[in-house]
C-alpha positions in Angstrom: 33.3 -88.1 40.4 32.1 -84.8 39.1 28.5 -84.5 38.0 27.6 -82.7 34.8 25.9 -79.4 35.5 23.8 -77.3 33.1 25.5 -74.1 31.9 23.8 -71.0 33.2 22.2 -68.6 30.7 23.8 -65.2 30.4 22.2 -62.3 32.2 21.8 -60.3 29.0 21.6 -61.4 25.4 24.4 -60.8 23.0 22.7 -58.1 21.0 21.8 -56.3 24.2 25.4 -56.5 25.4 26.6 -55.1 22.1 24.1 -52.3 22.3 25.3 -51.5 25.9 28.9 -51.4 24.8 28.1 -49.0 21.9 26.1 -46.7 24.1 28.8 -46.8 26.8 31.6 -45.9 24.3 29.4 -43.1 23.0 29.0 -41.7 26.5 32.8 -41.9 27.1 33.3 -40.1 23.8 30.9 -37.3 24.8 32.7 -37.0 28.2 36.1 -36.7 26.5 34.7 -34.0 24.1 33.4 -32.1 27.1 36.8 -32.4 28.8 38.5 -31.1 25.7 36.2 -28.1 25.6 36.9 -27.3 29.3 40.7 -27.5 28.8 40.3 -25.3 25.7 38.4 -22.7 27.6 41.0 -22.8 30.5 44.0 -22.4 28.2 42.3 -19.8 25.9 41.4 -17.5 28.8 44.8 -17.9 30.5 46.3 -14.7 31.9 49.7 -14.2 33.5 48.1 -11.9 36.1 45.7 -14.5 37.4 46.4 -16.0 40.9 47.9 -19.5 40.8 50.5 -21.6 42.7 53.4 -19.5 41.4 52.0 -16.0 41.8 49.7 -14.3 44.3 47.5 -11.3 43.5 44.5 -9.6 45.0 42.8 -9.1 41.7 40.0 -11.5 40.7 40.9 -14.2 38.2 40.2 -13.5 34.5 39.9 -17.1 33.6 36.6 -18.5 32.4 36.6 -21.1 35.1 37.6 -18.7 37.8 40.4 -19.5 40.4 40.2 -23.3 39.5 40.8 -22.7 35.9 43.6 -20.1 36.7 45.4 -22.6 38.9 45.3 -25.4 36.3 46.3 -23.2 33.4 49.1 -21.6 35.4 50.6 -25.0 36.4 50.4 -26.3 32.8 51.9 -23.1 31.2 54.8 -23.0 33.7 55.5 -26.7 33.2 55.2 -27.4 29.4 54.1 -24.0 28.1 52.1 -23.9 24.8 52.5 -27.7 24.7 49.5 -27.9 27.1 47.2 -27.7 24.1 48.0 -31.3 23.3 45.7 -32.3 26.2 42.5 -30.9 24.6 43.7 -32.2 21.2 44.1 -35.7 22.6 40.7 -35.7 24.4 38.9 -34.3 21.3 40.4 -36.9 18.9 39.5 -39.8 21.1 36.1 -38.4 22.0 35.2 -38.3 18.3 36.5 -41.8 17.8 34.5 -43.2 20.7 31.3 -41.4 19.4 31.8 -42.7 15.8 33.1 -46.1 16.9 36.3 -45.7 14.9 39.3 -47.5 16.5 38.1 -47.1 20.1 39.5 -50.6 20.9 43.1 -49.3 20.6 42.6 -46.3 22.9 44.6 -47.7 25.9 47.6 -48.9 23.9 47.9 -45.5 22.3 47.1 -43.3 25.3 50.2 -44.7 27.1 52.5 -42.6 24.9 50.6 -39.4 25.4 53.1 -38.0 28.0 55.9 -38.6 25.5 54.0 -36.7 22.9 53.5 -33.8 25.3 57.3 -33.8 26.2 58.4 -33.6 22.6 55.8 -30.9 21.9 57.3 -28.8 24.8 60.8 -29.2 23.4 59.7 -28.2 19.9 57.9 -25.1 21.2 61.0 -24.2 23.2 63.0 -24.1 20.0 60.9 -21.2 18.7 61.3 -17.5 19.7 58.4 -16.3 21.9 56.3 -13.3 20.7 56.5 -9.8 22.1 53.4 -10.2 24.3 55.0 -13.2 26.1 55.7 -11.9 29.6 57.3 -15.0 31.2 61.0 -15.5 31.8 60.9 -18.9 30.2 60.1 -19.8 26.5 57.1 -21.2 24.8 57.9 -24.7 26.0 57.8 -23.9 29.7 60.4 -24.7 32.2 60.6 -28.4 31.1 61.0 -27.4 27.4 63.8 -24.9 28.1 65.7 -27.5 30.2 65.4 -30.3 27.6 66.1 -28.1 24.6 69.2 -26.6 26.4 70.5 -30.1 27.0 70.0 -31.1 23.3 71.8 -27.9 22.2 74.8 -28.7 24.5 75.2 -32.2 23.1 74.7 -31.0 19.5 78.0 -31.3 17.6 77.0 -28.9 14.9 77.1 -25.1 15.0 74.6 -23.0 16.8 72.7 -21.7 13.7 72.7 -24.8 11.4 72.6 -27.2 14.4 69.5 -25.6 15.9 67.7 -25.6 12.5 68.4 -29.4 12.0 67.4 -30.1 15.6 64.1 -28.2 15.1 63.3 -30.2 12.0 64.0 -33.5 13.7 61.9 -32.5 16.7 59.0 -31.5 14.4 59.1 -34.9 12.6 59.2 -36.8 15.9 56.4 -34.7 17.4 54.1 -35.2 14.4 54.8 -39.0 14.4 54.0 -39.3 18.1 50.9 -37.1 17.7 49.4 -39.2 14.9 50.2 -42.4 16.8 48.8 -41.2 20.1 45.6 -40.0 18.4 44.9 -43.4 17.0 45.7 -43.0 13.3 46.8 -46.0 11.3 48.4 -46.5 7.9 45.1 -47.1 6.0 43.5 -44.1 7.6 46.4 -41.9 6.7 46.3 -43.1 3.1 42.5 -42.5 2.9 43.0 -39.0 4.3 45.8 -38.3 1.9 43.7 -39.5 -1.1 40.7 -37.5 0.1 42.9 -34.4 0.5 44.4 -34.6 -3.0 41.0 -35.3 -4.6 39.5 -32.3 -2.7 42.3 -30.0 -3.8 42.0 -31.1 -7.5 38.2 -30.8 -7.5 38.4 -27.4 -5.9 40.9 -26.3 -8.5 38.7 -27.7 -11.3 35.6 -25.9 -9.9 37.5 -22.6 -9.7 38.7 -23.0 -13.3 35.2 -23.9 -14.5 33.7 -20.9 -12.7 36.3 -18.6 -14.2 35.7 -20.0 -17.7 32.0 -19.4 -17.3 32.5 -15.9 -16.2 34.9 -15.2 -19.1 32.4 -16.7 -21.6 29.5 -14.6 -20.2 31.7 -11.5 -20.4 32.7 -12.2 -24.0 29.0 -12.8 -25.0 28.1 -9.5 -23.4 30.8 -7.7 -25.3 29.7 -9.3 -28.6 26.1 -8.4 -28.0 27.1 -4.8 -27.3 29.2 -4.8 -30.5 26.2 -6.2 -32.5 23.8 -3.6 -31.1 26.1 -0.6 -31.7 25.5 -0.3 -35.6 21.7 -0.7 -35.2 21.5 2.3 -33.0 20.5 5.5 -34.9 23.1 8.2 -35.1 21.1 11.2 -33.7 22.5 14.7 -34.0 20.9 17.8 -32.5 20.8 21.0 -34.5 22.2 24.1 -32.8 19.6 26.2 -31.0 18.5 29.4 -32.9 18.6 32.7 -31.0 15.3 34.1 -30.0 14.4 37.2 -32.1 11.7 39.6 -31.0 9.3 40.6 -33.8 6.4 43.0 -34.0 2.9 41.8 -33.4 0.4 42.0 -36.4 -2.1 44.8 -36.4 -5.6 43.7 -35.3 -8.4 45.7 -36.8 -11.8 46.3 -35.3 -13.8 46.6 -38.6 -15.6 43.5 -39.8 -13.8 41.8 -42.7 -16.9 40.2 -44.2 -16.7 41.6 -47.8 -18.7 38.8 -49.4 -21.3 40.1 -51.8 -25.0 39.4 -51.0 -26.4 36.4 -52.6 -29.0 37.3 -55.3 -32.4 35.9 -54.8 -33.4 33.2 -57.2 -36.4 33.8 -59.4 -39.5 32.4 -57.9 -41.5 29.8 -59.8 -45.0 30.7 -61.0 -47.6 29.9 -58.5 -50.6 27.7 -59.3 -54.0 29.2 -58.7 -55.3 26.8 -56.1 -57.5 27.8 -53.2 -55.6 27.9 -50.0 -56.4 28.3 -46.3 -55.3 31.2 -44.2 -51.9 30.6 -42.6 -52.6 32.7 -39.5 -49.0 33.8 -39.4 -47.5 30.3 -39.1 -45.4 30.5 -42.3 -44.0 33.9 -41.7 -40.2 34.2 -41.8 -38.8 35.2 -38.5 -36.4 38.2 -38.8 -33.1 37.8 -37.0 -32.6 39.8 -33.8 -30.4 42.8 -34.0 -27.1 42.3 -32.2 -25.4 45.4 -30.9 -21.8 45.7 -32.2 -19.4 47.5 -30.0 -16.0 48.5 -31.0 -13.6 47.1 -28.4 -10.9 49.3 -27.1 -7.4 48.6 -28.2 -5.5 46.3 -25.8 -1.9 45.7 -25.4 -1.9 42.5 -23.3 -1.4 39.3 -25.4 -4.2 37.5 -23.6 -6.6 40.4 -24.3 -5.6 40.3 -28.0 -6.5 36.6 -28.1 -9.9 37.4 -26.5 -10.5 40.2 -29.0 -9.8 37.8 -32.0 -12.2 35.3 -30.6 -15.0 37.9 -30.2 -14.5 39.2 -33.7 -14.8 35.7 -35.1 -18.1 35.2 -33.2 -19.5 38.5 -34.5 -18.5 37.6 -38.1 -20.3 34.3 -37.8 -23.5 36.0 -36.5 -23.5 38.6 -39.3 -23.0 36.0 -42.0 -25.9 33.9 -40.6 -28.2 36.9 -40.5 -27.4 37.8 -44.2 -28.2 34.3 -45.3 -31.5 34.3 -43.5 -32.5 37.6 -45.1 -31.9 36.2 -48.6 -33.7 33.0 -47.9 -37.1 33.0 -49.6 -39.9 31.1 -48.0 -41.7 28.9 -50.5 -45.4 28.4 -49.5 -46.7 24.9 -49.9 -49.9 24.2 -51.9 -53.1 24.1 -49.8 -55.9 21.6 -50.5 -59.0 22.7 -52.5 -62.0 23.5 -50.3 -65.4 23.0 -52.3 -68.8 21.4 -51.7 -68.8 19.6 -55.0 -67.5 16.1 -55.0 -63.9 15.9 -55.9 -64.1 12.4 -57.4 -65.5 12.8 -61.0 -65.5 10.1 -63.7 -62.7 10.2 -66.1 -65.1 10.2 -69.2 -67.2 13.2 -68.0 -66.3 16.7 -68.9 -66.0 19.4 -66.2 -69.4 20.9 -65.4 -68.2 24.4 -64.7 -65.0 26.1 -64.4 -63.3 26.0 -61.0 -63.5 29.3 -59.3 -60.8 30.4 -56.9 -62.1 31.2 -53.5 -60.6 34.1 -51.7 -61.0 33.4 -47.9 -58.8 36.2 -46.7 -61.7 38.8 -47.1 
């Protein structure tokens, strides 16, 4: 008889297990991306002169990973040719899926068909003509691609030209189908990618048309603004330049040109007989100083002629001022009456004696 036993609790909780699975898948994805980058560097820096299993040379390897990278790239190129690029493509696609958690659960079921994808890719490359810089004796599909494509050409019932073209189209369709399947794409994902591609193309075209329309509208507005501003601008014309004609300089005389008649003195008013104090020479009119007038010598330089005209104008001003001062008559002001008798007398009283004029100058 079996006894009932208590179930043991899990070592880790469910949310912890889910977190560990997610972090683990992300680490696997990062590792696959790193492998894809390494294979890309190896194949990108491949050189036919590098030492590998099929050729020996004393020169150092030109590959980015040295002799190790040269050996791997040489083996892949000799076997499947340019189809070796399917390896970094496969690793990169699944690395991104593991990091983003998109379909990582179907990795094993899809990765099984990756060798078939590489084989069909080698046959497809073998159907193309290699470029001029291809130095190998085999085609772009390597030795395997040449062998498989030659077998398909032998069993092809059609002619060489048309049959090879049809065979190339069929191989391209099969290779694309296997490539999408191996890289984990599904129907819903392809439909989403298709819809996104069409929407992106349409929106890009609409953006280009809108930008072109805005540019044309701005250009038309600028043309209209220029056309509106054109009539408002004044039509300026320049007169033709007149030739320079030399003319004689005017004669500059040295005699004063002041011919104004002297101003007649105005008749003086009758002076009142009031006693006045001596002026002691304060009210005397000061005679103007005599200014020597020299006749300047004739000059021929234009600058000297200008100076001469200035000096003549100054002399004329001095002479006119002196003439006005000579004709100016000094009017003496009335002096106060000096007497010992009181000046304030009643209005009703008559003058006691006639006022005598005192002569203080004697």
